[in-house]
Biopython code that builds the backbone (N, CA, C, O; Angstrom):
import numpy as np
from Bio.PDB.StructureBuilder import StructureBuilder

atoms = [
    (1, "UNK", "N", (57.096, 105.543, 71.804)),
    (1, "UNK", "CA", (56.471, 105.967, 73.371)),
    (1, "UNK", "C", (56.835, 104.435, 73.896)),
    (1, "UNK", "O", (56.863, 103.364, 73.289)),
    (2, "UNK", "N", (57.061, 104.727, 75.064)),
    (2, "UNK", "CA", (57.015, 104.018, 75.931)),
    (2, "UNK", "C", (55.612, 103.637, 76.230)),
    (2, "UNK", "O", (54.688, 104.440, 76.104)),
    (3, "UNK", "N", (55.407, 102.073, 76.737)),
    (3, "UNK", "CA", (54.290, 101.180, 76.807)),
    (3, "UNK", "C", (53.598, 100.676, 78.235)),
    (3, "UNK", "O", (52.687, 100.046, 77.698)),
    (4, "UNK", "N", (53.492, 100.593, 78.866)),
    (4, "UNK", "CA", (53.050, 99.646, 80.008)),
    (4, "UNK", "C", (51.888, 98.747, 80.198)),
    (4, "UNK", "O", (50.827, 99.315, 79.938)),
    (5, "UNK", "N", (51.832, 98.164, 80.376)),
    (5, "UNK", "CA", (50.562, 97.277, 80.331)),
    (5, "UNK", "C", (50.068, 96.945, 81.988)),
    (5, "UNK", "O", (50.882, 96.506, 82.800)),
    (6, "UNK", "N", (48.623, 97.222, 82.351)),
    (6, "UNK", "CA", (47.640, 96.923, 83.068)),
    (6, "UNK", "C", (46.939, 95.964, 82.628)),
    (6, "UNK", "O", (46.261, 95.919, 81.601)),
    (7, "UNK", "N", (47.215, 94.685, 83.934)),
    (7, "UNK", "CA", (46.024, 93.429, 84.317)),
    (7, "UNK", "C", (45.406, 93.447, 85.180)),
    (7, "UNK", "O", (45.461, 92.550, 86.021)),
    (8, "UNK", "N", (44.804, 94.215, 85.251)),
    (8, "UNK", "CA", (43.246, 94.377, 86.559)),
    (8, "UNK", "C", (41.525, 94.027, 86.022)),
    (8, "UNK", "O", (40.743, 94.493, 85.194)),
    (9, "UNK", "N", (41.526, 92.803, 87.166)),
    (9, "UNK", "CA", (39.891, 92.839, 86.712)),
    (9, "UNK", "C", (38.735, 94.053, 87.465)),
    (9, "UNK", "O", (37.523, 93.908, 87.630)),
    (10, "UNK", "N", (39.537, 95.158, 87.800)),
    (10, "UNK", "CA", (38.774, 96.115, 88.575)),
    (10, "UNK", "C", (39.029, 97.273, 87.204)),
    (10, "UNK", "O", (40.062, 97.720, 86.705)),
    (11, "UNK", "N", (37.506, 97.501, 86.885)),
    (11, "UNK", "CA", (37.637, 98.801, 85.944)),
    (11, "UNK", "C", (38.656, 100.043, 86.602)),
    (11, "UNK", "O", (39.670, 100.430, 86.020)),
    (12, "UNK", "N", (38.230, 100.531, 87.794)),
    (12, "UNK", "CA", (38.394, 100.998, 88.432)),
    (12, "UNK", "C", (39.886, 101.742, 88.287)),
    (12, "UNK", "O", (40.089, 102.942, 88.104)),
    (13, "UNK", "N", (40.784, 100.758, 88.413)),
    (13, "UNK", "CA", (42.449, 100.783, 88.309)),
    (13, "UNK", "C", (42.463, 101.187, 87.545)),
    (13, "UNK", "O", (43.082, 102.230, 87.338)),
    (14, "UNK", "N", (41.676, 100.474, 86.580)),
    (14, "UNK", "CA", (42.959, 99.941, 84.773)),
    (14, "UNK", "C", (42.298, 101.771, 84.317)),
    (14, "UNK", "O", (42.823, 102.451, 83.435)),
    (15, "UNK", "N", (40.806, 102.341, 85.364)),
    (15, "UNK", "CA", (41.249, 103.795, 84.195)),
    (15, "UNK", "C", (41.543, 104.684, 85.401)),
    (15, "UNK", "O", (41.261, 105.875, 85.278)),
    (16, "UNK", "N", (42.194, 104.165, 86.811)),
    (16, "UNK", "CA", (43.156, 105.692, 87.781)),
    (16, "UNK", "C", (44.574, 105.159, 86.880)),
    (16, "UNK", "O", (45.372, 106.001, 86.469)),
    (17, "UNK", "N", (44.809, 103.511, 86.599)),
    (17, "UNK", "CA", (46.430, 103.774, 86.027)),
    (17, "UNK", "C", (46.858, 104.493, 84.131)),
    (17, "UNK", "O", (47.932, 104.896, 83.683)),
    (18, "UNK", "N", (45.222, 104.358, 83.341)),
    (18, "UNK", "CA", (44.996, 104.503, 81.893)),
    (18, "UNK", "C", (45.716, 105.817, 82.715)),
    (18, "UNK", "O", (46.937, 105.764, 82.859)),
    (19, "UNK", "N", (44.956, 107.024, 83.268)),
    (19, "UNK", "CA", (44.982, 108.189, 83.982)),
    (19, "UNK", "C", (46.597, 108.839, 84.323)),
    (19, "UNK", "O", (47.042, 109.946, 84.019)),
    (20, "UNK", "N", (47.179, 107.855, 84.968)),
    (20, "UNK", "CA", (48.716, 107.973, 85.667)),
    (20, "UNK", "C", (49.692, 108.184, 85.140)),
    (20, "UNK", "O", (50.768, 108.775, 85.226)),
    (21, "UNK", "N", (49.040, 107.505, 84.489)),
    (21, "UNK", "CA", (50.797, 106.827, 83.867)),
    (21, "UNK", "C", (50.705, 107.499, 82.131)),
    (21, "UNK", "O", (51.740, 107.596, 81.470)),
    (22, "UNK", "N", (49.323, 107.924, 81.550)),
    (22, "UNK", "CA", (48.993, 108.710, 80.168)),
    (22, "UNK", "C", (49.697, 110.120, 80.801)),
    (22, "UNK", "O", (50.399, 110.811, 80.061)),
    (23, "UNK", "N", (49.494, 110.456, 82.038)),
    (23, "UNK", "CA", (50.531, 111.692, 82.287)),
    (23, "UNK", "C", (52.211, 112.059, 82.477)),
    (23, "UNK", "O", (52.957, 113.038, 82.512)),
    (24, "UNK", "N", (52.262, 110.249, 82.593)),
    (24, "UNK", "CA", (54.176, 109.882, 82.689)),
    (24, "UNK", "C", (54.312, 109.548, 81.290)),
    (24, "UNK", "O", (54.907, 108.584, 80.807)),
    (25, "UNK", "N", (53.775, 110.336, 80.789)),
    (25, "UNK", "CA", (53.425, 110.307, 79.147)),
    (25, "UNK", "C", (53.741, 108.359, 78.154)),
    (25, "UNK", "O", (54.242, 108.238, 77.036)),
    (26, "UNK", "N", (53.335, 107.399, 78.897)),
    (26, "UNK", "CA", (53.152, 106.168, 78.560)),
    (26, "UNK", "C", (51.616, 106.122, 77.617)),
    (26, "UNK", "O", (50.655, 106.861, 77.828)),
    (27, "UNK", "N", (51.697, 105.135, 76.632)),
    (27, "UNK", "CA", (50.579, 104.464, 76.072)),
    (27, "UNK", "C", (50.712, 103.665, 77.218)),
    (27, "UNK", "O", (51.660, 103.235, 77.876)),
    (28, "UNK", "N", (49.731, 103.605, 77.257)),
    (28, "UNK", "CA", (48.748, 102.387, 78.677)),
    (28, "UNK", "C", (47.713, 101.671, 77.907)),
    (28, "UNK", "O", (46.727, 102.133, 77.333)),
    (29, "UNK", "N", (48.161, 100.349, 78.012)),
    (29, "UNK", "CA", (47.396, 98.960, 77.079)),
    (29, "UNK", "C", (46.983, 98.369, 78.962)),
    (29, "UNK", "O", (47.568, 98.579, 80.024)),
    (30, "UNK", "N", (45.566, 97.493, 78.569)),
    (30, "UNK", "CA", (44.890, 97.314, 79.467)),
    (30, "UNK", "C", (44.227, 96.369, 79.546)),
    (30, "UNK", "O", (43.028, 96.373, 79.267)),
    (31, "UNK", "N", (44.828, 95.429, 79.917)),
    (31, "UNK", "CA", (43.680, 93.849, 79.678)),
    (31, "UNK", "C", (42.819, 93.516, 81.425)),
    (31, "UNK", "O", (43.351, 93.612, 82.531)),
    (32, "UNK", "N", (41.531, 93.165, 81.133)),
    (32, "UNK", "CA", (40.888, 92.489, 82.297)),
    (32, "UNK", "C", (40.650, 91.195, 83.376)),
    (32, "UNK", "O", (39.838, 90.733, 84.178)),
    (33, "UNK", "N", (42.295, 90.920, 82.638)),
    (33, "UNK", "CA", (42.016, 89.157, 82.915)),
    (33, "UNK", "C", (43.419, 88.325, 82.249)),
    (33, "UNK", "O", (43.586, 88.537, 81.048)),
    (34, "UNK", "N", (44.212, 87.603, 82.777)),
    (34, "UNK", "CA", (45.241, 87.553, 82.794)),
    (34, "UNK", "C", (45.282, 87.295, 81.007)),
    (34, "UNK", "O", (45.791, 88.053, 80.181)),
    (35, "UNK", "N", (44.724, 86.260, 80.803)),
    (35, "UNK", "CA", (44.608, 85.686, 79.444)),
    (35, "UNK", "C", (44.655, 86.679, 78.267)),
    (35, "UNK", "O", (45.365, 86.399, 77.301)),
    (36, "UNK", "N", (43.632, 88.319, 78.294)),
    (36, "UNK", "CA", (43.857, 89.146, 77.810)),
    (36, "UNK", "C", (45.284, 90.064, 77.654)),
    (36, "UNK", "O", (45.881, 90.465, 76.655)),
    (37, "UNK", "N", (45.586, 90.228, 79.320)),
    (37, "UNK", "CA", (47.130, 90.198, 78.819)),
    (37, "UNK", "C", (48.537, 90.013, 78.587)),
    (37, "UNK", "O", (49.638, 90.554, 78.489)),
    (38, "UNK", "N", (48.002, 89.143, 78.562)),
    (38, "UNK", "CA", (49.082, 88.292, 77.685)),
    (38, "UNK", "C", (48.991, 87.660, 76.230)),
    (38, "UNK", "O", (49.790, 86.970, 75.598)),
    (39, "UNK", "N", (47.622, 88.186, 75.903)),
    (39, "UNK", "CA", (48.308, 88.295, 74.402)),
    (39, "UNK", "C", (48.678, 89.475, 74.299)),
    (39, "UNK", "O", (49.776, 89.752, 73.816)),
    (40, "UNK", "N", (47.635, 90.597, 74.834)),
    (40, "UNK", "CA", (48.775, 91.726, 74.701)),
    (40, "UNK", "C", (50.209, 92.576, 74.395)),
    (40, "UNK", "O", (50.772, 93.461, 73.752)),
    (41, "UNK", "N", (50.296, 91.537, 75.409)),
    (41, "UNK", "CA", (52.155, 91.633, 76.033)),
    (41, "UNK", "C", (52.791, 90.550, 75.376)),
    (41, "UNK", "O", (53.985, 90.296, 75.539)),
    (42, "UNK", "N", (51.740, 89.651, 74.351)),
    (42, "UNK", "CA", (52.644, 89.588, 72.916)),
    (42, "UNK", "C", (52.455, 90.188, 71.316)),
    (42, "UNK", "O", (52.929, 90.042, 70.189)),
    (43, "UNK", "N", (51.730, 90.730, 71.828)),
    (43, "UNK", "CA", (52.046, 91.609, 70.732)),
    (43, "UNK", "C", (52.608, 92.423, 70.459)),
    (43, "UNK", "O", (53.184, 92.680, 69.402)),
    (44, "UNK", "N", (52.504, 93.090, 71.605)),
    (44, "UNK", "CA", (52.743, 94.860, 71.803)),
    (44, "UNK", "C", (54.278, 94.538, 72.727)),
    (44, "UNK", "O", (55.222, 95.328, 72.762)),
    (45, "UNK", "N", (54.254, 93.810, 73.107)),
    (45, "UNK", "CA", (55.839, 93.613, 74.138)),
    (45, "UNK", "C", (56.061, 95.099, 74.922)),
    (45, "UNK", "O", (57.182, 95.606, 74.941)),
    (46, "UNK", "N", (55.418, 95.463, 75.279)),
    (46, "UNK", "CA", (55.942, 96.967, 76.757)),
    (46, "UNK", "C", (57.500, 96.324, 77.073)),
    (46, "UNK", "O", (58.162, 95.337, 76.752)),
    (47, "UNK", "N", (57.615, 97.358, 77.786)),
    (47, "UNK", "CA", (58.881, 96.983, 78.873)),
    (47, "UNK", "C", (58.212, 96.730, 80.352)),
    (47, "UNK", "O", (59.049, 96.442, 81.208)),
    (48, "UNK", "N", (56.832, 96.788, 80.809)),
    (48, "UNK", "CA", (56.633, 97.555, 82.316)),
    (48, "UNK", "C", (55.536, 96.983, 82.653)),
    (48, "UNK", "O", (54.703, 97.607, 81.996)),
    (49, "UNK", "N", (54.690, 95.777, 83.573)),
    (49, "UNK", "CA", (53.809, 95.867, 82.697)),
    (49, "UNK", "C", (53.334, 95.242, 84.552)),
    (49, "UNK", "O", (53.882, 94.447, 85.315)),
    (50, "UNK", "N", (51.929, 96.197, 84.673)),
    (50, "UNK", "CA", (51.592, 95.876, 86.177)),
    (50, "UNK", "C", (50.443, 94.905, 86.089)),
    (50, "UNK", "O", (49.446, 95.065, 85.384)),
    (51, "UNK", "N", (50.658, 94.003, 86.784)),
    (51, "UNK", "CA", (49.818, 93.399, 87.514)),
    (51, "UNK", "C", (48.640, 92.680, 88.185)),
    (51, "UNK", "O", (49.041, 91.562, 87.864)),
    (52, "UNK", "N", (47.552, 92.430, 88.833)),
    (52, "UNK", "CA", (46.876, 92.311, 89.907)),
    (52, "UNK", "C", (47.400, 91.196, 89.571)),
    (52, "UNK", "O", (47.806, 90.644, 88.549)),
    (53, "UNK", "N", (47.197, 90.786, 91.737)),
    (53, "UNK", "CA", (47.616, 88.850, 92.022)),
    (53, "UNK", "C", (46.281, 88.377, 92.070)),
    (53, "UNK", "O", (46.363, 87.525, 91.186)),
    (54, "UNK", "N", (44.817, 88.305, 92.568)),
    (54, "UNK", "CA", (43.776, 88.300, 92.513)),
    (54, "UNK", "C", (43.202, 88.576, 91.530)),
    (54, "UNK", "O", (42.908, 89.764, 91.405)),
    (55, "UNK", "N", (42.719, 87.421, 90.201)),
    (55, "UNK", "CA", (41.726, 87.580, 89.507)),
    (55, "UNK", "C", (40.943, 86.757, 89.073)),
    (55, "UNK", "O", (41.659, 85.829, 89.450)),
    (56, "UNK", "N", (39.919, 86.132, 88.512)),
    (56, "UNK", "CA", (38.728, 85.527, 88.179)),
    (56, "UNK", "C", (39.978, 84.764, 86.801)),
    (56, "UNK", "O", (40.535, 85.407, 85.911)),
    (57, "UNK", "N", (40.102, 83.147, 87.094)),
    (57, "UNK", "CA", (41.229, 82.565, 85.861)),
    (57, "UNK", "C", (42.600, 82.518, 86.410)),
    (57, "UNK", "O", (42.690, 82.634, 87.632)),
    (58, "UNK", "N", (43.534, 82.388, 85.817)),
    (58, "UNK", "CA", (45.214, 82.644, 85.650)),
    (58, "UNK", "C", (45.249, 84.040, 86.482)),
    (58, "UNK", "O", (44.599, 85.024, 86.131)),
    (59, "UNK", "N", (46.329, 83.995, 87.956)),
    (59, "UNK", "CA", (46.382, 84.166, 88.595)),
    (59, "UNK", "C", (47.540, 86.192, 88.438)),
    (59, "UNK", "O", (46.924, 86.777, 87.548)),
    (60, "UNK", "N", (48.146, 86.685, 88.689)),
    (60, "UNK", "CA", (49.317, 87.605, 88.921)),
    (60, "UNK", "C", (50.191, 86.879, 88.404)),
    (60, "UNK", "O", (50.598, 86.824, 87.244)),
    (61, "UNK", "N", (50.635, 85.979, 89.855)),
    (61, "UNK", "CA", (52.068, 84.741, 89.534)),
    (61, "UNK", "C", (51.839, 84.211, 88.320)),
    (61, "UNK", "O", (52.815, 84.393, 87.592)),
    (62, "UNK", "N", (50.662, 83.434, 87.613)),
    (62, "UNK", "CA", (51.103, 83.061, 86.574)),
    (62, "UNK", "C", (51.219, 83.764, 84.894)),
    (62, "UNK", "O", (51.673, 83.122, 83.947)),
    (63, "UNK", "N", (50.789, 84.960, 84.809)),
    (63, "UNK", "CA", (51.275, 86.037, 84.036)),
    (63, "UNK", "C", (52.900, 86.981, 84.490)),
    (63, "UNK", "O", (53.587, 87.701, 83.765)),
    (64, "UNK", "N", (53.067, 86.657, 85.737)),
    (64, "UNK", "CA", (54.803, 86.700, 85.751)),
    (64, "UNK", "C", (55.741, 86.112, 85.476)),
    (64, "UNK", "O", (56.816, 86.684, 85.300)),
    (65, "UNK", "N", (55.567, 84.587, 85.346)),
    (65, "UNK", "CA", (55.278, 83.479, 84.710)),
    (65, "UNK", "C", (56.226, 83.761, 83.609)),
    (65, "UNK", "O", (57.353, 83.921, 83.139)),
    (66, "UNK", "N", (54.355, 83.678, 83.515)),
    (66, "UNK", "CA", (54.535, 83.489, 81.896)),
    (66, "UNK", "C", (55.650, 85.213, 81.537)),
    (66, "UNK", "O", (56.806, 85.132, 81.124)),
    (67, "UNK", "N", (55.159, 86.166, 81.731)),
    (67, "UNK", "CA", (56.149, 86.820, 80.914)),
    (67, "UNK", "C", (57.473, 86.392, 81.114)),
    (67, "UNK", "O", (57.939, 85.768, 80.160)),
    (68, "UNK", "N", (58.396, 86.590, 82.324)),
    (68, "UNK", "CA", (59.961, 86.482, 82.497)),
    (68, "UNK", "C", (59.921, 85.129, 81.963)),
    (68, "UNK", "O", (60.885, 84.592, 82.507)),
    (69, "UNK", "N", (59.262, 84.113, 81.077)),
    (69, "UNK", "CA", (59.861, 83.472, 80.518)),
    (69, "UNK", "C", (60.115, 83.791, 79.451)),
    (69, "UNK", "O", (61.159, 83.540, 78.850)),
    (70, "UNK", "N", (58.770, 84.669, 78.889)),
    (70, "UNK", "CA", (58.761, 85.046, 77.749)),
    (70, "UNK", "C", (60.022, 85.402, 77.307)),
    (70, "UNK", "O", (60.811, 84.893, 76.511)),
    (71, "UNK", "N", (60.040, 86.976, 78.412)),
    (71, "UNK", "CA", (61.008, 88.182, 78.169)),
    (71, "UNK", "C", (61.208, 88.939, 79.721)),
    (71, "UNK", "O", (60.708, 89.912, 80.286)),
    (72, "UNK", "N", (62.494, 87.638, 80.136)),
    (72, "UNK", "CA", (62.724, 88.059, 81.297)),
    (72, "UNK", "C", (63.274, 90.052, 81.691)),
    (72, "UNK", "O", (63.063, 90.698, 82.717)),
    (73, "UNK", "N", (64.150, 90.578, 80.112)),
    (73, "UNK", "CA", (64.086, 91.765, 80.292)),
    (73, "UNK", "C", (62.899, 92.775, 80.862)),
    (73, "UNK", "O", (63.251, 93.901, 81.216)),
    (74, "UNK", "N", (61.370, 92.363, 80.968)),
    (74, "UNK", "CA", (60.075, 92.578, 81.164)),
    (74, "UNK", "C", (60.769, 92.628, 82.799)),
    (74, "UNK", "O", (61.540, 91.827, 83.329)),
    (75, "UNK", "N", (59.968, 94.302, 83.513)),
    (75, "UNK", "CA", (59.952, 94.441, 84.780)),
    (75, "UNK", "C", (58.640, 94.445, 84.828)),
    (75, "UNK", "O", (57.945, 94.858, 83.899)),
    (76, "UNK", "N", (58.189, 93.989, 85.909)),
    (76, "UNK", "CA", (56.909, 93.668, 86.665)),
    (76, "UNK", "C", (56.480, 94.071, 87.827)),
    (76, "UNK", "O", (57.091, 93.854, 88.873)),
    (77, "UNK", "N", (55.763, 94.480, 87.774)),
    (77, "UNK", "CA", (55.371, 94.884, 88.743)),
    (77, "UNK", "C", (53.238, 94.358, 89.161)),
    (77, "UNK", "O", (52.212, 94.472, 88.490)),
    (78, "UNK", "N", (53.630, 93.632, 91.040)),
    (78, "UNK", "CA", (52.678, 93.139, 91.492)),
    (78, "UNK", "C", (51.469, 94.020, 92.505)),
    (78, "UNK", "O", (51.469, 94.896, 93.370)),
    (79, "UNK", "N", (50.913, 93.531, 92.086)),
    (79, "UNK", "CA", (50.017, 94.273, 93.435)),
    (79, "UNK", "C", (48.346, 93.280, 93.335)),
    (79, "UNK", "O", (47.812, 92.497, 92.549)),
    (80, "UNK", "N", (47.990, 94.025, 94.867)),
    (80, "UNK", "CA", (47.246, 93.065, 95.450)),
    (80, "UNK", "C", (46.403, 93.626, 96.788)),
    (80, "UNK", "O", (47.073, 94.233, 97.623)),
    (81, "UNK", "N", (44.977, 93.453, 97.033)),
    (81, "UNK", "CA", (44.120, 94.543, 97.873)),
    (81, "UNK", "C", (44.899, 93.193, 98.767)),
    (81, "UNK", "O", (45.331, 93.710, 99.797)),
    (82, "UNK", "N", (45.202, 91.849, 98.767)),
    (82, "UNK", "CA", (45.110, 90.912, 99.993)),
    (82, "UNK", "C", (46.739, 91.180, 100.099)),
    (82, "UNK", "O", (47.294, 90.097, 100.284)),
    (83, "UNK", "N", (47.576, 92.149, 100.050)),
    (83, "UNK", "CA", (48.714, 91.915, 100.657)),
    (83, "UNK", "C", (49.245, 91.894, 101.605)),
    (83, "UNK", "O", (49.264, 92.867, 102.359)),
    (84, "UNK", "N", (49.806, 90.836, 101.841)),
    (84, "UNK", "CA", (50.774, 89.937, 103.285)),
    (84, "UNK", "C", (52.579, 89.633, 102.672)),
    (84, "UNK", "O", (52.875, 89.837, 101.494)),
    (85, "UNK", "N", (53.501, 89.184, 103.605)),
    (85, "UNK", "CA", (54.493, 89.175, 103.842)),
    (85, "UNK", "C", (54.607, 87.775, 102.433)),
    (85, "UNK", "O", (54.759, 88.030, 101.239)),
    (86, "UNK", "N", (54.495, 86.522, 102.968)),
    (86, "UNK", "CA", (54.136, 85.825, 102.017)),
    (86, "UNK", "C", (54.239, 85.793, 100.821)),
    (86, "UNK", "O", (55.092, 85.153, 100.205)),
    (87, "UNK", "N", (53.053, 86.745, 100.171)),
    (87, "UNK", "CA", (52.203, 87.036, 99.132)),
    (87, "UNK", "C", (54.017, 88.263, 97.974)),
    (87, "UNK", "O", (54.353, 88.282, 96.790)),
    (88, "UNK", "N", (54.667, 89.116, 99.470)),
    (88, "UNK", "CA", (55.430, 89.260, 98.589)),
    (88, "UNK", "C", (56.898, 89.436, 98.751)),
    (88, "UNK", "O", (57.611, 90.437, 98.685)),
    (89, "UNK", "N", (57.188, 87.989, 99.016)),
    (89, "UNK", "CA", (57.599, 87.257, 99.500)),
    (89, "UNK", "C", (57.236, 86.299, 98.224)),
    (89, "UNK", "O", (58.343, 86.048, 97.748)),
    (90, "UNK", "N", (56.877, 86.058, 97.934)),
    (90, "UNK", "CA", (56.521, 85.307, 96.707)),
    (90, "UNK", "C", (56.643, 85.591, 95.183)),
    (90, "UNK", "O", (57.187, 84.855, 94.361)),
    (91, "UNK", "N", (55.955, 86.959, 94.916)),
    (91, "UNK", "CA", (56.650, 87.876, 94.183)),
    (91, "UNK", "C", (57.848, 88.369, 93.338)),
    (91, "UNK", "O", (58.049, 88.579, 92.141)),
    (92, "UNK", "N", (58.661, 88.473, 94.654)),
    (92, "UNK", "CA", (60.013, 88.890, 94.339)),
    (92, "UNK", "C", (61.520, 87.552, 93.667)),
    (92, "UNK", "O", (62.375, 87.540, 92.782)),
    (93, "UNK", "N", (60.874, 86.336, 95.160)),
    (93, "UNK", "CA", (61.151, 85.000, 94.282)),
    (93, "UNK", "C", (61.031, 85.087, 92.334)),
    (93, "UNK", "O", (61.947, 84.875, 91.539)),
    (94, "UNK", "N", (60.164, 85.314, 92.150)),
    (94, "UNK", "CA", (59.299, 85.213, 90.714)),
    (94, "UNK", "C", (60.086, 86.922, 89.710)),
    (94, "UNK", "O", (59.883, 87.400, 88.593)),
    (95, "UNK", "N", (60.878, 87.269, 90.752)),
    (95, "UNK", "CA", (61.804, 88.552, 90.059)),
    (95, "UNK", "C", (60.133, 88.540, 89.606)),
    (95, "UNK", "O", (59.476, 87.866, 88.812)),
    (96, "UNK", "N", (59.782, 89.820, 90.688)),
    (96, "UNK", "CA", (58.745, 90.986, 90.072)),
    (96, "UNK", "C", (60.292, 91.882, 90.680)),
    (96, "UNK", "O", (61.375, 91.570, 91.175)),
    (97, "UNK", "N", (59.455, 93.325, 90.207)),
    (97, "UNK", "CA", (60.793, 94.389, 89.941)),
    (97, "UNK", "C", (59.649, 95.316, 90.918)),
    (97, "UNK", "O", (59.744, 96.543, 90.875)),
    (98, "UNK", "N", (58.796, 94.804, 91.610)),
    (98, "UNK", "CA", (57.967, 95.887, 93.141)),
    (98, "UNK", "C", (56.340, 94.883, 93.073)),
    (98, "UNK", "O", (55.758, 94.131, 92.292)),
    (99, "UNK", "N", (56.104, 95.628, 94.782)),
    (99, "UNK", "CA", (55.381, 94.804, 95.236)),
    (99, "UNK", "C", (54.591, 95.668, 95.253)),
    (99, "UNK", "O", (55.137, 96.682, 95.688)),
    (100, "UNK", "N", (53.007, 95.927, 94.878)),
    (100, "UNK", "CA", (52.266, 97.431, 96.098)),
    (100, "UNK", "C", (51.158, 96.614, 96.553)),
    (100, "UNK", "O", (50.567, 95.611, 96.151)),
    (101, "UNK", "N", (51.068, 97.690, 97.887)),
    (101, "UNK", "CA", (48.757, 96.909, 97.768)),
    (101, "UNK", "C", (48.149, 97.702, 97.707)),
    (101, "UNK", "O", (48.727, 98.768, 97.916)),
    (102, "UNK", "N", (47.107, 97.765, 97.495)),
    (102, "UNK", "CA", (45.464, 98.332, 96.731)),
    (102, "UNK", "C", (44.871, 98.930, 98.129)),
    (102, "UNK", "O", (44.372, 98.117, 98.907)),
    (103, "UNK", "N", (44.901, 100.293, 98.481)),
    (103, "UNK", "CA", (43.945, 101.449, 97.724)),
    (103, "UNK", "C", (45.859, 101.868, 97.648)),
    (103, "UNK", "O", (46.747, 102.090, 98.470)),
    (104, "UNK", "N", (45.691, 101.763, 95.612)),
    (104, "UNK", "CA", (47.187, 102.828, 94.986)),
    (104, "UNK", "C", (47.813, 103.786, 95.288)),
    (104, "UNK", "O", (47.528, 104.240, 94.180)),
    (105, "UNK", "N", (48.240, 104.340, 95.600)),
    (105, "UNK", "CA", (49.302, 105.172, 96.618)),
    (105, "UNK", "C", (50.191, 106.273, 95.371)),
    (105, "UNK", "O", (51.321, 106.180, 94.891)),
    (106, "UNK", "N", (49.829, 106.601, 95.303)),
    (106, "UNK", "CA", (50.735, 107.551, 93.738)),
    (106, "UNK", "C", (51.959, 107.871, 94.026)),
    (106, "UNK", "O", (52.622, 107.846, 92.989)),
    (107, "UNK", "N", (52.861, 108.290, 95.332)),
    (107, "UNK", "CA", (53.363, 107.933, 96.095)),
    (107, "UNK", "C", (54.877, 106.816, 95.375)),
    (107, "UNK", "O", (55.871, 107.185, 94.750)),
    (108, "UNK", "N", (54.611, 105.942, 95.650)),
    (108, "UNK", "CA", (54.388, 103.558, 95.435)),
    (108, "UNK", "C", (54.695, 103.747, 94.103)),
    (108, "UNK", "O", (55.887, 103.699, 93.797)),
    (109, "UNK", "N", (53.746, 103.981, 93.118)),
    (109, "UNK", "CA", (53.545, 103.747, 91.894)),
    (109, "UNK", "C", (54.477, 104.623, 91.462)),
    (109, "UNK", "O", (55.320, 104.111, 90.724)),
    (110, "UNK", "N", (54.579, 105.555, 91.638)),
    (110, "UNK", "CA", (56.230, 106.563, 91.128)),
    (110, "UNK", "C", (57.079, 105.678, 91.867)),
    (110, "UNK", "O", (56.989, 104.679, 91.153)),
    (111, "UNK", "N", (57.627, 105.445, 92.542)),
    (111, "UNK", "CA", (59.157, 105.109, 92.990)),
    (111, "UNK", "C", (59.074, 103.109, 92.370)),
    (111, "UNK", "O", (60.037, 102.477, 91.935)),
    (112, "UNK", "N", (58.618, 102.941, 92.426)),
    (112, "UNK", "CA", (58.233, 101.636, 91.524)),
    (112, "UNK", "C", (58.034, 101.726, 90.027)),
    (112, "UNK", "O", (58.468, 100.843, 89.288)),
    (113, "UNK", "N", (57.522, 102.559, 89.668)),
    (113, "UNK", "CA", (57.729, 103.186, 88.101)),
    (113, "UNK", "C", (59.548, 104.038, 88.426)),
    (113, "UNK", "O", (60.140, 103.474, 87.506)),
    (114, "UNK", "N", (60.044, 104.449, 88.733)),
    (114, "UNK", "CA", (61.363, 104.491, 88.956)),
    (114, "UNK", "C", (62.871, 103.323, 89.013)),
    (114, "UNK", "O", (63.854, 103.242, 88.278)),
    (115, "UNK", "N", (62.597, 102.822, 89.813)),
    (115, "UNK", "CA", (63.090, 101.379, 89.816)),
    (115, "UNK", "C", (62.827, 100.734, 88.794)),
    (115, "UNK", "O", (63.763, 100.156, 88.241)),
    (116, "UNK", "N", (61.407, 100.630, 88.204)),
    (116, "UNK", "CA", (61.954, 99.281, 86.798)),
    (116, "UNK", "C", (62.153, 100.673, 85.546)),
    (116, "UNK", "O", (62.198, 100.055, 84.482)),
    (117, "UNK", "N", (62.231, 101.558, 85.351)),
    (117, "UNK", "CA", (63.126, 102.712, 84.556)),
    (117, "UNK", "C", (64.878, 101.746, 84.716)),
    (117, "UNK", "O", (65.549, 100.977, 84.027)),
    (118, "UNK", "N", (64.954, 102.371, 85.978)),
    (118, "UNK", "CA", (66.647, 101.855, 86.456)),
    (118, "UNK", "C", (66.263, 100.853, 85.925)),
    (118, "UNK", "O", (66.281, 100.900, 84.695)),
    (119, "UNK", "N", (65.920, 99.959, 86.367)),
    (119, "UNK", "CA", (67.142, 98.199, 85.646)),
    (119, "UNK", "C", (66.678, 98.382, 83.712)),
    (119, "UNK", "O", (67.471, 97.770, 82.996)),
    (120, "UNK", "N", (65.853, 98.920, 83.157)),
    (120, "UNK", "CA", (65.180, 98.641, 82.106)),
    (120, "UNK", "C", (66.509, 98.872, 81.006)),
    (120, "UNK", "O", (66.345, 98.708, 79.797)),
]
sb = StructureBuilder()
sb.init_structure("model")
sb.init_model(0)
sb.init_chain("A")
sb.init_seg("    ")
for serial, (resi, resn, name, xyz) in enumerate(atoms, 1):
    if name == "N":
        sb.init_residue(resn, " ", resi, " ")
    sb.init_atom(name, np.array(xyz, "f"), 0.0, 1.0, " ", f" {name:<3s}", serial, name[0])
structure = sb.get_structure()
């Protein structure tokens, strides 16, 4: 089964993503912070990770950097409720496969998932 890891400090976002990605046949792994997310990543090695940028502790850019250092082939989708061009630019410079703004839109998630799948 395909795996996806969702890292977000908002439980409602984790619940929505669990349902959404589960409906697409993914085994959905979740973490509420960067540290737990990176531990899960190291153990499970999902091919796709979706991470929030703004979280307590290390942010989503730290997650993105570490995952790309450990497994450059992993596709990382970056999500934020505080989107602006500078954050998007930084995400793409760090090799994110997509940059999405909250509230999450199912069409945008589907498009990001499709792009990530094509790269894998």
